[in-house]
C-alpha positions in Angstrom: 47.4 -12.6 10.9 50.5 -10.4 10.0 49.7 -6.7 9.9 48.2 -4.9 6.9 49.8 -1.8 5.5 49.8 1.1 7.9 49.6 3.5 5.0 46.6 1.7 3.5 44.9 1.2 6.8 45.1 4.8 7.6 43.3 6.0 4.5 39.7 7.2 5.1 36.7 6.8 2.9 35.7 9.6 0.9 33.1 12.1 2.8 31.5 13.3 -0.3 31.1 9.4 -1.4 29.6 8.3 2.0 27.0 11.0 2.0 26.2 10.4 -1.7 25.9 6.7 -0.7 23.5 7.6 2.4 21.1 9.8 0.2 21.1 7.3 -2.5 20.1 4.8 0.0 17.3 7.3 1.4 16.0 7.5 -1.9 15.6 4.3 -2.8 13.6 3.3 0.2 11.1 6.1 -0.7 12.3 8.7 1.4 11.5 12.5 0.1 15.3 13.2 0.3 17.0 15.9 -2.2 20.7 15.7 -2.5 23.5 18.1 -2.7 26.4 16.1 -2.2 27.9 14.6 -5.2 30.0 16.8 -7.9 28.2 15.3 -10.5 26.6 17.1 -13.4 22.8 16.1 -13.8 23.0 16.6 -17.4 23.2 13.8 -19.9 26.4 13.3 -21.9 25.9 15.0 -25.2 24.4 12.5 -28.3 27.3 13.2 -30.3 29.8 11.6 -27.7 27.8 9.0 -26.9 27.4 8.2 -30.4 31.4 8.1 -30.9 31.3 5.5 -28.0 28.7 3.5 -29.7 30.5 3.5 -32.7 33.6 2.5 -30.8 32.0 -0.8 -29.8 30.4 -1.5 -33.4 33.9 -1.1 -34.8 35.4 -3.5 -32.1 37.4 -0.9 -30.7 37.9 -2.9 -27.6 41.2 -4.1 -27.3 44.2 -2.8 -25.0 45.3 0.9 -26.1 49.0 2.3 -25.3 49.0 2.5 -21.7 49.2 6.3 -21.6 46.1 6.7 -24.3 45.8 6.6 -27.7 47.9 9.0 -29.9 44.4 10.4 -31.1 43.4 11.1 -27.7 46.6 12.4 -26.6 46.7 14.9 -29.8 43.0 15.7 -29.1 44.4 16.8 -25.4 47.1 19.0 -27.4 45.0 20.4 -29.7 42.5 21.5 -26.8 45.1 22.8 -24.3 46.4 25.2 -27.4 42.9 26.3 -28.0 41.8 26.9 -24.7 44.7 27.8 -22.9 47.6 28.8 -25.0 49.5 25.8 -24.0 52.0 23.8 -26.4 52.2 19.9 -25.5 53.3 17.5 -27.7 51.3 13.8 -27.5 54.3 11.9 -25.6 53.8 14.8 -23.0 50.2 13.6 -22.4 49.1 10.6 -20.0 45.7 9.6 -20.0 44.1 8.0 -17.0 41.1 6.5 -15.7 39.7 9.9 -14.5 41.3 13.0 -13.1 41.7 11.5 -9.8 43.6 8.8 -11.1 45.9 11.4 -12.6 46.5 13.0 -9.7 47.7 10.0 -8.1 50.0 9.3 -11.1 51.3 12.6 -10.7 52.2 12.4 -7.2 53.6 8.8 -7.7 56.0 10.3 -10.1 57.0 13.5 -7.8 56.7 12.5 -4.1 59.2 10.2 -2.0 58.4 9.1 1.4 59.1 12.0 3.8 58.7 15.0 0.9 56.4 17.6 1.8 53.5 18.6 -0.3 51.9 22.3 0.5 48.1 22.0 0.3 46.3 24.7 0.5 42.9 24.6 2.4 39.8 24.2 2.0 40.6 21.3 -0.4 38.9 18.5 -2.1 38.9 15.4 0.3 41.0 13.2 -2.0 44.4 15.4 -1.9 45.0 14.9 1.6 44.6 11.2 1.4 46.4 10.5 -2.0 49.7 12.6 -0.6 49.7 10.2 2.7 49.6 7.4 0.1 52.6 8.2 -1.3 54.3 8.2 2.3 54.3 12.2 1.7 53.9 14.8 4.3 50.6 17.3 4.0 51.4 21.0 4.8 47.9 22.3 5.1 47.9 26.1 4.5 44.4 27.5 5.5 42.9 30.4 3.6 39.8 31.7 5.5 36.5 33.0 4.1 38.0 36.5 4.3 40.9 35.4 2.3 38.4 34.1 -0.3 39.8 30.8 0.5 42.8 31.6 -1.5 46.6 30.9 -1.1 48.7 34.1 -1.2 52.4 34.0 -2.2 52.9 35.2 1.3 51.3 32.0 2.9 53.1 29.9 0.3 56.5 31.7 1.0 55.9 30.9 4.7 55.2 27.1 4.2 58.2 26.3 2.0 61.0 24.2 3.8 64.0 22.4 2.3 61.7 19.3 2.7 59.1 21.0 0.3 58.8 18.8 -3.0 55.4 20.1 -4.5 52.3 22.1 -4.1 48.4 21.3 -5.0 46.7 23.7 -6.6 43.2 23.4 -7.7 41.9 26.0 -9.9 38.6 26.9 -9.8 38.3 25.1 -6.6 36.3 22.2 -5.3 34.9 22.7 -2.7 34.9 26.4 -2.7 34.6 27.6 -6.3 37.1 30.2 -5.9 39.3 31.0 -9.0 42.8 32.6 -9.1 43.6 35.4 -11.3 46.5 36.1 -13.1 48.4 38.2 -11.0 47.8 35.9 -8.0 49.1 32.8 -10.4 51.9 34.7 -11.1 53.0 35.1 -7.7 52.8 31.4 -6.7 54.4 30.8 -10.2 57.4 32.9 -9.4 58.1 31.2 -5.9 57.5 27.8 -7.3 60.0 28.5 -10.0 62.3 30.3 -7.2 62.4 27.2 -4.9 62.1 24.3 -7.7 59.0 23.5 -6.6 56.5 21.0 -8.5 52.9 22.0 -8.8 50.2 19.6 -9.4 47.7 22.0 -10.8 44.0 20.3 -11.1 42.1 22.4 -13.4 39.0 20.0 -14.2 36.7 22.4 -13.8 38.3 25.4 -16.3 35.4 24.9 -18.5 33.0 26.2 -15.9 34.0 29.8 -15.2 31.3 32.5 -14.7 30.5 36.0 -15.1 32.9 36.4 -18.2 35.8 36.1 -16.3 39.1 35.0 -17.7 40.6 31.5 -17.0 44.4 31.4 -16.7 46.1 28.1 -16.6 49.5 28.6 -14.3 51.4 26.5 -16.9 50.7 29.3 -19.6 52.9 31.7 -17.6 56.1 30.9 -18.7 58.4 28.0 -19.8 60.0 27.7 -16.5 56.6 27.3 -14.5 55.5 25.1 -17.2 58.0 22.8 -17.1 57.6 22.2 -13.3 53.6 21.6 -13.7 51.5 18.4 -13.8 48.7 20.0 -15.4 45.5 17.6 -14.6 42.0 17.7 -16.3 39.8 15.5 -17.7 36.2 15.0 -19.5 34.1 14.7 -16.3 32.9 17.8 -15.5 32.7 20.0 -18.5 30.9 17.2 -20.6 29.3 15.4 -18.3 31.3 12.4 -18.8 31.9 11.5 -14.8 31.1 7.9 -15.5 33.3 7.5 -18.4 36.1 7.9 -16.7 38.8 9.7 -18.7 41.3 12.1 -17.0 44.7 13.4 -18.4 48.0 14.9 -17.2 50.2 16.9 -19.2 53.8 17.2 -18.0 57.3 17.5 -19.3 59.0 14.8 -21.0 60.4 12.9 -18.0 57.7 13.3 -15.7 55.1 11.9 -18.3 57.5 8.9 -19.1 57.5 8.1 -15.5 53.7 8.2 -15.1 52.9 6.5 -18.2 55.5 3.6 -16.7 53.7 3.5 -14.0 50.2 3.5 -15.5 51.4 0.4 -17.7 52.2 -1.5 -14.4 49.1 -0.8 -12.5 45.9 -0.1 -14.3 46.8 -0.3 -17.7 45.3 1.9 -20.4 42.0 3.7 -19.7 38.9 2.2 -21.5 39.5 2.2 -25.3 35.8 3.0 -25.9 35.8 6.1 -23.3 38.9 7.3 -25.2 37.2 7.4 -28.7 34.2 9.0 -27.0 36.9 11.5 -25.2 38.2 12.3 -28.6 34.7 13.5 -29.6 34.1 15.7 -26.8 37.7 17.6 -27.2 37.5 17.9 -30.9 34.0 18.4 -31.5 31.6 21.4 -31.2 31.9 22.9 -28.0 28.3 24.6 -28.3 26.3 22.3 -25.6 29.2 22.6 -23.1 28.6 26.3 -23.3 24.9 25.4 -22.8 25.6 23.7 -19.7 28.1 26.2 -18.4 25.3 28.7 -18.8 22.8 26.4 -16.9 25.5 26.1 -13.9 25.8 30.0 -13.7 22.1 30.6 -13.3 21.7 27.8 -10.7 24.7 29.6 -9.0 23.0 32.7 -9.0 19.6 31.1 -7.5 21.6 29.5 -4.9 23.7 32.2 -3.8 20.9 34.8 -3.9 18.6 32.2 -1.9 21.1 31.5 0.7 22.3 34.7 1.8 18.5 35.7 2.2 18.1 33.2 4.9 18.8 34.4 8.3 21.7 32.4 10.2 23.8 31.4 7.1 25.9 33.0 4.4 28.1 32.3 1.5 30.3 33.9 -1.1 29.4 33.9 -4.6 31.7 31.1 -6.3 33.6 32.2 -9.5 33.8 28.7 -11.0 32.9 25.0 -10.7 29.5 24.2 -9.3 30.1 24.3 -5.4 28.8 26.9 -2.6 30.4 26.8 1.0 27.7 27.6 3.6 29.1 29.4 6.5 27.6 27.9 9.7 29.2 30.2 12.1 25.9 31.7 13.4 24.7 28.0 13.8 27.1 26.6 15.7 26.5 26.2 19.0 22.7 26.5 18.6 20.0 24.0 19.5 17.7 23.0 16.5 15.0 20.4 16.7 16.4 19.3 20.2 19.9 18.9 19.1 22.9 21.2 20.1 24.9 22.0 16.6 28.3 21.6 17.7 30.2 21.0 14.4 29.3 20.8 10.5 28.8 17.1 10.7 26.1 17.6 13.6 24.5 20.1 11.4 24.7 17.7 8.3 23.4 14.8 10.0 20.5 16.6 11.5 19.7 18.5 8.2 19.5 15.2 6.7 17.2 13.6 9.3 15.0 16.2 9.9 15.3 18.4 6.8 15.6 16.1 4.2 18.5 17.3 2.6 22.1 16.2 1.8 25.1 18.4 2.2 28.7 17.7 2.7 30.3 18.5 6.1 33.3 20.8 5.5 35.8 19.3 8.1 36.6 16.9 5.4 37.7 19.7 2.8 39.9 21.3 5.8 37.0 23.8 6.8 35.2 22.9 9.7 32.6 25.5 10.2 31.1 25.1 6.8 29.0 22.8 4.7 29.2 22.2 0.8 26.1 22.6 -1.5 26.4 21.2 -5.0 24.5 23.0 -7.3 25.0 20.6 -10.2 21.1 19.7 -10.1 17.9 21.1 -11.2 17.1 24.7 -10.3 13.9 22.9 -8.8 15.7 20.9 -6.5 17.5 24.2 -5.6 14.4 26.0 -4.6 13.2 23.1 -2.6 16.4 22.5 -0.9 16.5 26.4 0.2 12.8 26.2 1.3 13.7 23.2 3.4 16.8 25.1 4.8 14.5 28.0 5.7 12.0 25.9 7.4 14.7 23.7 9.0 16.4 26.8 10.6 13.1 28.1 12.4 10.9 25.3 13.2 
């Protein structure tokens, strides 16, 4: 048989989905396992949002919509971005997609030619590096250490820029680290991008999950020049507990938005019409339940961070947003646990699942090989039990 696509064949499966699948398989087999792998809120979608989706079905709103999404949804995005981030967009500058991941894909499709370099700060979400390579782009990974709070600095960015640099991917707040860029940090990054005409795919999907009263600043809000270079990616999955509804969106200048809309018209077509109606309710309705969920995540974060840092041999930073903790394994690597020498994060995660009955994700796939990621998008009881199992696993 003739050779298959080299680009497609090189794409690796999602490590987070692989861990989650194994966890669910063990769970289905009756094993008492606890999962901290998937980045998915455990809350149900708020009732009024579900009702809007049900009403759409009853009203036969079940046909194709414009490829970029309904005008109603795109206007709702504009209104929410103005209210939350002070950003001004027109509906023609909004492209709805089948999830925020799809929006990132469309953004890179619009921006990247084969051979273009895309700067990718590490630790990074697992899909970014694969998405860059799917375009024929060249990922330029710039690693920020735990001592640097896992955040790209202007100095790091400047050192990575070459004549081939086309774009930067920024994730704020970050998956997997939960760290968030402040206004001054973003201003320095924005200045370099404007000076060097670098596009930014700015994934702000966790912008509604920020803690300790911190101010969230959208990169695109820092001036007309950086807004023009930015493709802002967001969606309803995380803040509204709507992962399965599959609605993300991108905000961009007219030229980029048109290219993205054209691309989606010939690939997936419009996102699910029913989900679009539900998303309008999410974006325009009361945000009170969203705040309730945010507060619950903050309490869970506090419990996980405090509990983890009290266990000898492991440690973590306190995240500022999202719902993830990166656990440092520096004092574990090289040790022998349960008769197995721990040489990597993969070794730890595999053994912890087998012997400790806890699923976490190795940091290697995030560009952070000495760490594992825990998600606290789960019950407080599971967090306490998971940490108890961790302590037992490390001492037996």
